[in-house]
C-alpha positions as CSV (number, residue, x, y, z in Angstrom):
1,M,0.3,0.0,0.1
2,T,1.5,3.6,-0.8
3,I,1.2,5.9,1.7
4,K,0.8,9.3,0.7
5,T,2.7,12.5,1.7
6,K,1.5,15.8,2.6
7,A,2.5,17.3,-0.7
8,N,0.9,14.5,-2.9
9,S,-2.1,14.3,-0.5
10,N,-6.1,14.6,-2.2
11,V,-6.6,16.2,1.4
12,V,-6.8,19.8,1.3
13,N,-7.5,22.4,3.6
14,L,-10.8,24.3,2.3
15,K,-10.3,27.6,4.5
16,G,-6.2,27.1,4.7
17,N,-6.5,27.4,8.6
18,T,-4.9,24.6,10.0
19,N,-7.7,24.4,12.8
20,D,-10.3,23.4,10.2
21,V,-11.0,20.0,9.7
22,P,-9.6,19.0,6.6
23,I,-11.9,17.6,3.8
24,D,-11.1,14.9,1.0
25,Q,-10.5,16.8,-2.4
26,H,-12.5,13.6,-3.9
27,H,-15.3,14.0,-1.5
28,K,-15.4,17.9,-2.8
29,K,-15.8,17.1,-6.4
30,T,-18.1,14.6,-5.8
31,M,-20.6,16.6,-3.4
32,A,-24.3,17.3,-3.9
33,L,-24.4,14.3,-6.5
34,L,-27.6,13.1,-5.3
35,K,-28.7,16.3,-5.9
36,E,-27.5,16.1,-9.6
37,L,-29.3,12.4,-10.1
38,L,-32.7,14.2,-9.0
39,N,-32.4,16.9,-11.5
40,R,-31.5,14.3,-14.4
41,K,-34.7,12.1,-13.2
42,G,-36.7,15.7,-13.2
43,W,-37.4,15.0,-9.5
44,N,-37.3,17.7,-6.7
45,Q,-36.3,16.6,-2.8
46,R,-39.7,16.3,-1.8
47,Q,-40.8,13.6,-4.5
48,L,-37.7,11.4,-3.3
49,A,-38.8,12.0,0.6
50,K,-42.4,11.0,-0.4
51,E,-41.3,7.6,-2.5
52,L,-38.6,7.0,0.7
53,H,-40.8,7.9,3.5
54,K,-38.7,10.2,4.8
55,D,-38.5,13.5,5.9
56,T,-37.5,16.4,3.6
57,T,-34.6,17.6,6.2
58,T,-33.1,14.1,5.8
59,I,-33.1,14.6,1.9
60,N,-31.6,18.0,1.7
61,R,-28.8,16.8,4.5
62,W,-28.2,14.3,1.8
63,A,-28.4,16.6,-1.0
64,K,-26.1,19.4,0.7
65,N,-23.4,16.2,1.6
66,S,-23.7,17.7,5.2
67,R,-25.3,14.1,6.0
68,D,-23.4,10.5,5.0
69,I,-25.8,8.3,3.0
70,R,-25.6,4.6,4.2
71,W,-24.9,1.9,2.0
72,D,-28.3,0.4,2.7
73,Q,-30.1,3.8,2.1
74,A,-27.9,4.1,-1.4
75,L,-29.7,1.1,-1.9
76,E,-33.2,2.0,-1.7
77,I,-32.5,5.5,-3.5
78,A,-31.1,3.9,-6.4
79,K,-34.1,1.6,-6.6
80,V,-36.4,4.5,-6.6
81,I,-34.6,6.7,-8.9
82,N,-33.5,4.1,-11.4
83,C,-29.4,4.8,-11.1
84,H,-26.6,2.7,-10.0
85,P,-26.0,3.2,-5.7
86,I,-22.1,3.7,-6.8
87,E,-23.5,6.9,-8.3
88,L,-24.4,8.6,-5.2
89,Y,-20.9,8.6,-3.8
90,E,-19.0,8.6,-7.3
91,P,-19.0,10.3,-10.6
92,T,-20.3,8.7,-13.6
93,V,-18.3,8.9,-16.9
94,D,-19.1,10.0,-20.7
95,L,-18.1,7.6,-23.0
96,F,-18.9,7.7,-26.8
97,I,-20.2,4.9,-28.9
98,T,-17.8,4.0,-31.9
99,R,-19.2,1.2,-33.2
100,K,-22.5,-0.7,-34.0
101,C,-23.1,-4.0,-34.3
102,A,-26.0,-5.7,-36.8
103,W,-28.1,-9.2,-35.7
104,N,-25.3,-11.0,-38.2
105,G,-22.5,-9.9,-36.0
106,Y,-20.8,-7.9,-37.9
107,M,-19.7,-4.5,-36.6
108,V,-18.9,-1.1,-38.4
109,D,-17.6,2.4,-37.4
110,V,-19.7,5.1,-36.5
111,P,-18.8,8.5,-37.7
112,K,-17.3,10.7,-35.3
113,N,-20.1,13.5,-36.0
114,E,-22.6,10.6,-35.3
115,Q,-21.3,9.2,-32.1
116,E,-23.8,9.5,-29.5
117,K,-22.6,10.0,-25.7
118,I,-23.6,7.7,-22.9
119,N,-23.0,7.6,-19.2
120,I,-21.7,4.7,-17.4
121,P,-20.8,3.7,-14.0
122,F,-17.2,4.8,-12.9
123,E,-16.2,1.1,-12.0
124,W,-17.3,0.3,-15.7
125,Y,-14.9,2.6,-17.0
126,N,-10.9,2.3,-17.8
127,D,-9.0,3.5,-20.9
128,E,-9.3,-0.1,-22.4
129,V,-13.2,-0.2,-22.7
130,L,-15.1,0.1,-26.2
131,A,-18.8,0.7,-26.0
132,V,-20.9,-1.1,-29.0
133,M,-24.1,-0.5,-29.8
134,M,-26.6,-3.0,-30.6
135,D,-28.4,-2.1,-34.1
136,S,-30.5,-5.6,-34.6
137,P,-34.2,-4.8,-34.7
138,G,-36.4,-7.8,-33.9
139,T,-34.2,-8.6,-30.9
140,P,-34.1,-7.9,-27.2
141,M,-31.1,-6.5,-27.5
142,D,-31.8,-4.1,-30.3
143,G,-30.7,-0.6,-28.7
144,E,-28.5,-2.2,-25.9
145,V,-25.1,-0.9,-25.6
146,W,-22.5,-3.8,-24.7
147,L,-19.1,-3.0,-23.3
148,F,-15.9,-4.9,-23.9
149,D,-12.2,-4.1,-22.5
150,I,-10.0,-4.4,-25.4
151,P,-6.1,-4.7,-23.9
152,K,-3.7,-2.2,-25.3
153,T,-1.2,-5.1,-24.6
154,N,0.5,-8.3,-26.5
155,K,-1.7,-10.6,-24.8
156,K,-5.4,-9.6,-25.9
157,I,-7.0,-13.4,-25.7
158,D,-9.2,-13.8,-22.7
159,K,-8.7,-17.8,-22.2
160,N,-12.1,-17.5,-20.5
161,C,-13.7,-16.3,-24.0
162,V,-14.9,-20.2,-25.0
163,G,-18.5,-20.8,-24.2
164,K,-18.9,-16.7,-24.5
165,V,-20.2,-13.9,-26.7
166,C,-17.2,-11.7,-27.3
167,Y,-15.5,-8.8,-29.3
168,I,-13.5,-10.9,-32.3
169,T,-10.8,-9.5,-34.5
170,A,-8.6,-12.0,-36.6
171,S,-4.6,-12.1,-36.2
172,E,-2.4,-11.5,-38.7
173,I,-1.3,-15.0,-39.0
174,F,-4.9,-15.8,-39.6
175,K,-5.0,-13.4,-42.3
176,K,-1.9,-14.4,-44.1
177,R,-2.8,-18.2,-44.1
178,N,-6.2,-17.3,-45.6
179,N,-5.1,-14.6,-47.5
180,E,-6.9,-16.2,-51.4
181,K,-9.9,-17.5,-49.4
182,L,-10.5,-13.8,-47.5
183,K,-10.1,-12.3,-51.5
184,F,-12.5,-14.8,-52.7
185,F,-15.1,-14.1,-49.7
186,A,-14.5,-10.2,-49.9
187,K,-15.5,-10.3,-53.3
188,K,-18.6,-12.5,-52.3
189,S,-19.7,-10.3,-49.6
190,N,-18.7,-6.9,-51.0
191,I,-16.9,-6.3,-48.1
192,K,-12.9,-5.4,-47.6
193,P,-10.7,-8.2,-47.9
194,I,-9.9,-8.4,-44.2
195,W,-11.7,-10.1,-41.4
196,H,-14.2,-7.5,-40.2
197,P,-14.3,-6.8,-36.5
198,L,-17.1,-9.2,-35.1
199,C,-19.2,-9.6,-31.9
200,A,-20.1,-13.2,-31.7
201,M,-19.8,-16.1,-30.1
202,I,-16.8,-18.4,-29.3
203,T,-17.6,-22.4,-29.1
204,P,-15.3,-25.7,-29.1
205,T,-15.8,-28.0,-32.2
206,G,-15.2,-30.9,-30.2
207,N,-11.6,-31.9,-31.8
208,G,-9.8,-29.2,-30.1
209,K,-10.6,-26.2,-32.4
210,L,-12.9,-23.1,-32.3
211,K,-15.6,-21.9,-34.3
212,V,-17.4,-18.3,-34.2
213,I,-21.2,-18.4,-34.3
214,N,-24.4,-16.4,-34.5
215,S,-25.2,-16.3,-30.6
216,H,-29.3,-16.3,-32.1
217,T,-29.1,-18.2,-35.1
218,K,-26.1,-20.7,-33.6
219,E,-25.0,-20.8,-37.2
220,L,-21.0,-20.0,-38.3
221,I,-20.6,-16.3,-39.0
222,N,-18.8,-17.1,-42.5
223,D,-17.2,-20.1,-43.6
224,M,-13.8,-18.9,-42.2
225,C,-15.1,-19.3,-39.0
226,D,-14.6,-23.0,-38.4
227,N,-12.0,-24.8,-37.5
228,L,-10.2,-22.0,-35.5
229,I,-7.1,-22.0,-33.0
230,Y,-5.9,-19.6,-30.3
231,D,-3.4,-17.6,-32.9
232,D,-6.3,-16.7,-35.1
233,F,-7.7,-14.3,-32.9
234,E,-5.9,-10.9,-32.3
235,V,-8.6,-10.3,-29.5
236,A,-11.1,-12.1,-28.0
237,A,-13.0,-10.2,-25.3
238,P,-16.3,-11.3,-23.6
239,V,-18.7,-8.8,-23.1
240,K,-18.7,-7.2,-19.8
241,A,-21.5,-5.0,-19.5
242,K,-24.7,-4.6,-21.1
243,F,-27.3,-2.1,-20.7
244,D,-29.9,-0.1,-22.1
245,P,-29.5,3.8,-22.0
246,E,-32.9,4.8,-22.2
247,R,-33.5,2.8,-18.9
248,V,-31.1,4.2,-17.2
């Protein structure tokens, strides 16, 4: 555990007086999060008090950060205002949707000027997270946002990917080995001669190999998605979270 010195500590004195009680800088940044969450829902403190069967004084103290919100209370509040309980203590993070995925498992890039910004809980965020919008009318997942962690290291394959829906890209080894087939498939399917990023399920074939299938139909995504090995994947990252922005 790293012990912070006074020089690099995030504890500050708001009034500059050594006799004042120090306040954590992070706590200062996240003050009145309950008020922000209520504004997002279009509620006032009186409405929340009514739903929780509490007096407005208690709600007001929570909103002003003059009284701490216990975890059991946070769970009650989150259920009522439809948020994650952590959002009462930590700010959420804005993230842009950079890709969409059709029902057949193929992904496409979203033009920068069309990218939507979503709000996700802080514990889902890191600098490796990728947000993908499901664009599959007629399926329960249509409109959902799926989050994937895409490692920036050379080890991009999660060994727990088998049996799960993953974000998938092909390795250079696979592309070189299947160069002629890729060209033929590209001409046949009218797409670029590379294996497009996929959102699909990786399953065992029963002979020590793997295959990539559509999670709805259970059929191969395409002819090249059979008899694969780990070296054929550049990225194989299971979905880590799913949510519908319209219901958050």
